[in-house]
N, C-alpha and C positions, 0 to 999 in steps of 0.2 A: 761934334756928333754929325753923322751923315744921316739925312732923312730920305726915305724912298717915297716917291710920289708917282701917281699914275698920270696919264696924259692930260687929265682934266685939272691937275694940280692938287688933287686930294691925297692926303697922307695915307699910306697903306698900313693897315693892321695896327693902328694906334701909334705908339712911340717907337717906330722902327729906327734903330741906330746901331753904330758900331764904335767900339773903343779901340783906339790904335796906340800901342805901346812899343817902345824900342827895347828889344831884348839885349842880354849881355853880349851875345855874339854879333850884334849889329843888324839883326833882322827886325822887320816890322811884324808885330803880332796883332792880328785883328780879332777882336772878341765881339760876338753878337750879344749886346746887352738887352735885347728884347726878351730872350728866354728867361733871364734872371728876373725881369720885371713881371712877366706873366706867370712865373712859377711861385709867386708869393701866395701862400695859402689864404691870407686874409681876403684877397680880392674874390676868390671863388666862394669862400664861405659867406661873404656878404651877399652875393647873388643867390646862393643856395637858401639862406635864411629869408631873403626878400621874397623869393618865389613860394617858399613854404608859408610865410605869413599871408601871402596873397591867396593861396589855396584855402587856408584855414578861414580867412575872412570871407571869401566867397561861400564856403560851406556854411558858415554862421548866418550869412544873409539869407541863403536859400532856406535853411532850417527855420529861421525866424518868420519868413514869409509863409512857410507851410503851417507853422503853429498858429499864426494869426488867422489863416483861412480855415484850417481844419486840424484840431489838436489830436485827432485819432491817428492810430498807426505810427506813433512817435518812434518806436524802436526801428521800424523798417526804414524810416527816413534818416535816422541817425546812422544806420548801417550803410545806406546808400551814399551819404556824404562822406563817411569815413573811407569807403571803398574808392571814391573819386580822389580823395586826398592821397590815399595810398598809391594809386596809379600815377598820380602826378609826381610824388616823391620818388617812385621807381624810375621814372624818366630822368629826373635830375641826377639821381645816384648813378644810374647807368652811364650818363654823360661823363660824370667824374671818373668812373672806372675805365671807360674806353679811352679817355684822354691820356691815361697812363701817368698823369702827374696832377698837380693842383691847378693846372691851366684848364681852360674850358673853351670849346669852340663858341659857346654862347657869349662868353665875355669878350672874346676876340671880335666876334661879329658886332657886338654892341659898340666896342671901341672904334671899329672901322666906320660903322654907320654914323655914329655921333661925332666922329673926328675929335676924340678927346684922348688924353694920356691915361695910363693905368692909374696914376695917383689921383687924378681928377675923378675918374670913374669910381675909384674906391671910396672917395669922399661922398660922392652922390649916392652910391649904394648904401653906405653906412647911415647917412641921414634918412634915406628912404626906409631903411630897416626900423629905425626908431619910430618914425611916424606911422608906418604900417603896423608895427607891433602894438602901438597904442590904439590904433583903429580896431585891430583884431580883438584886443582886450575889451574894448567898449561893445563891439558887436556881440561877443560871446557872453558878456554881462547881460545884455538885453535878452539873449536866448535863455540864460539861466533864470532871469526874473520871470520870463513868460512861462517857462516850465513850472517854476515854483508857484505861480498864480493859478495855473490851469489844472494841475494834476489832482489835488484833493477836492474834486468837484462837489461831493455831497457835504463835506464839512464846510466848504466855502459857501454853500447855499444857506447854511444855518448861521455862520459867523462871517459874513463878507468883510467886515471891518478888519479882520485878522489877515486878509490876503490882498492887501493893497500893494501897489508898486513901491511905496515908501518902505513898507515892512520887509518886502522881499529884498530891497536894496540894502537895508540894515543887516539882514541876516547874511547876505552875500559879503558885505564888507567885514563882518565879524569873522567869517570863514577865511577871507583873504588875509586879514591881520594875524590870525592864528598861524597860518602857514608861513607868513613872513617872519613872525617871531621865532618859530621853530627853526627856520633856515638861518636866521641871524645867530641864534644861540649855537646851533651846530657848527656853523662856519667859524665863529669866533673861537670856540673851544678847539676845533680841529686845527686851525692855523696856529693857535697858541701852543698846543702840544707839539705840532709838527715842526714849527720854526724855532720856538724858544728852547725846547728840550730835545729836539731831533728824534722825537718818538717815531717809530715805524708807522707808515701810512695806515696799515690795517688796525694797529692798536689805537692810534689817534682817532680814527674814524669810529671804531667800536666804542671807545669811551665817550666821544662826543655825541654819538647817536643815542647811547644809553642815557646819558645825562639829560639830553634834550627831551627824550620821551618821558623820563621821570618828572622833569620840571613841568612840562606841558600837562601831563596827566594829573599831577598834584594841583596845578592851577584849576583844571577842570573840576576836580573833586571839590576843591574849596568853593568854586563858584556855584556848584550844585547845592552844596550845603547852605550857602548864603542866599540863593534865590528860591529855595524851597518855601512854599507857603505853609507847609505843615510837615511834621515828622510823625509818620504813623507808627505807633509802637504797639505793644501787646494789648493795649486798651482797645485798639480797633478790632472789630470782629474778624475781618478778613486776615489781618496780620496774625491774630491769635490762632485762628484755625490753620494758617500756613505754618506757624512754628510748631503747633501740636502735631500736624501731619508729618513734618520732617522728623520729629522726635519719635513718633510711632514707627517710622520706617527705619529707625536705627541710626539716624544722622544726629550729629550734635550741632544744632543751628548756631552758627557764628554771627549771622546777620539777623538782628531782631528789630531793625528799624527800616522803614521804607520812606524815602523822600518824595513828597508830592509836589509836582511842578504845575504851576498854574496854566490855565488855558491861554492866557495872554502871552506867556513865554513859549509855550509849546502847544499849538492848537490841535494837534492830531493825536489820536490814541496811540500810545507807545509806552514801552518800558525799556530799561537799560541797566547795565551794570558797568561800572567804571572804576579803574584802579590798577596799579601795577602788581602789588603784592596783597595778600589776603587781608591784612589788618587795615589797609588803606581803602579797600574796595567798598563801594556803597551801591545800593540798588534804588532805583527811582521809577516812579510811574507818573503819567500825566493825568490831569483832571478828566479829559475826555474818556480815557480808558476806565477810570474808576467809576465814572458816572453813567456811562452808556453800555457797560458790559455787566453780565451777571457775575455773582460771587464766584461760581465755579470757573468761569472763564478768566477772571482776574487772578485767581489762585493758580490756574494752569500757567498763565504768563509769568507769574512770580516764580513758579517752580522751574520754568525754562531759564529765567535769569539766574536763579540760584544754581542751576546746573552749570552755568558758565563759571560761577564762583567756586563751586565745589571741585570742579575739575581744573581749576586754575587757568582758565582760558585767557583771561586778561594778561596774565604773566606770559603765556605762550605767545600771544599777539605782540606784546612789547619786545620779547626776545627775538621774534622773527625779524622785526624791523631793525632792531639793534644789530643783528647779524647780517641782514641782506644789504644794508646800506654800505658798510665797509667792503663787503664782498664785491659789490658792483663797482665801487671806486677802484679797487685793486684790478678788476677786470678791465675797466676803461683805461686806466693809466698804463697798464702793461700789454694791452692787446697788440699794438703795432710792433712792439719788441718781440712778442711771441710769434707773430705772423712772419716777421722777417727772418726768424731763426730757421724756418723750414720752407719758405717761399721766396723766389727771386723774381718772379714775373710781376712787373709793376701794375699791370692791368688787374690781375687777380688780387694783388695786395690792396689796390685802391677800392675794388668792389667789396672785398671782405671787410675792410676797415670801415667802409661807409655803412654796411648793413649789420655787422655783428654787434656794434655798440647799442643802436636802438633796439635790436632784437634781444639783447641782454636785459635792457630795461623792461621791454615787453614781457620777457619771461619772468622777471621778478614780480610784475603785476599779476600775471596768470597764477603764479604760485601763491600769491597773497589771496586771490579770489578763491582758489581751491582750498586753502587753509580756512578761510572764513566760512565757506559752505560746510566743511567738515565739522567745524566747531558748532555751527548752528544745528547740524544733525545730531551731534552728541548732546547738546542741551535739550533738544526735542526728546531724545530717548530718555533723558533723566526724568522729564515730566511724565513720560509714558510709563516708566517703571513705577511711578507713584500712583498710577491709575488715572492720570489726567490727560491721556493722549487725545481722546475724543474732544474734550473741552478745549484743549489747546488748538486742535485743528479747526474747530468752530471759531475760536477767537482770531486765528490767523486769517481765515476766510473773511471774517467781518472787517478786520483791519484793512485788508486788500480792497474790499468793496468801498469802504469809507474814503480811503486815500486815493482811490482811482487807479490803483496798480493792477495790471493784468493778473488774474488769478492763475492763469496757465500760460507758460512760455515754452517755445521750442528749446530743445536741449542746447543748441548752439548759442542761443541768447542767454540761457542760464549761466553759461561759462563766463559771461561778462558781468555777472551779478555776484554780490556778496552773500545773497540768500537764495536758496531754492524757491521755486514758485510756490504759492500758497496751496494750490491743488496737489502738487507733488508731495509737499510736506504733510498735507492732510491724509493722503493715501498711506504714507509711511507710519502715521500715528494711529490709524484705525486698526 
């Protein structure tokens, strides 16, 4: 190998070298092996992920500091940090696109300045990725815990022991474990079907996603039944009035029990419906809702939840994710092949490949949020048709006030939420 050095004796651009081979006709063939080393995609990806982790970590640090000093205007601060992270990502993606390959001027510059080979630099970047990824997770865990502790200010004043750092950490770990279990179930089923039975990717992903959703939902339903401190049946006056009102309106009430969740398990006023198919679906309310709200307001909330059940919203929700996951996998796997079929410019290919995949993921998230807001509006209308629109609007406003949620949000922020703002919902219910 021949190395190129400058006048000071420093190696130029990392591992510069040439491979010399004798051809069949007796000529010497000189091959530049630098290009092959720098075009390894792993090296660039390591740098890309490292810088992304760095930007996310810095964003988390700034948000945590803001929260500690002033918990107000949280949405504006989140948008500011997200915008900064987006700009940073644009710079990195543009660098990749302009380079025309997986090489990067940033990587080359690092190698030159540090006087290390591509392999050594790759190892350093890989180790740094793991370390900074861990740091980023810790930072955003602290942000999550701080938000969880600060948002429900009025409830926290009444029951401060339910909003400790320890409790917030427990809830966070439960959420992470549920996500990990879902991913493990999905990946195991997917690779089993795809590798063992040569199932097409879309079918394997569809079956795996559907099975994972059913398993996790069944577990959640079982846990709610197990943790409920009481099952409110027709003996309870509110449930009895709820069932009678549904029957008078021409509905055949299929849900005649409401599961009551203790304040210790769920300290905020809330109600929910969970299940994939109707026979599995259950409705639950929390103690703070039942104790602090009037009978009309509680019934209005129950009618809202029954609207989800009546119109099979939980089934629609499950079907959406069961379909969107395999569609995105197909999109991500085949994107480069599709682009190469009608584009030949490497710069354009690199740019589109860098951006279309995350944009596809972002689009699926936007579609999910749109679906959730539509389902919420449909459930609101169900309660309104039964004559409980005003009571539901009052209950929603009270819940927003107790939990510290903004009652009115700009339209563009509502696009980032699963629920319309309380004021907007109250207007549509009046």
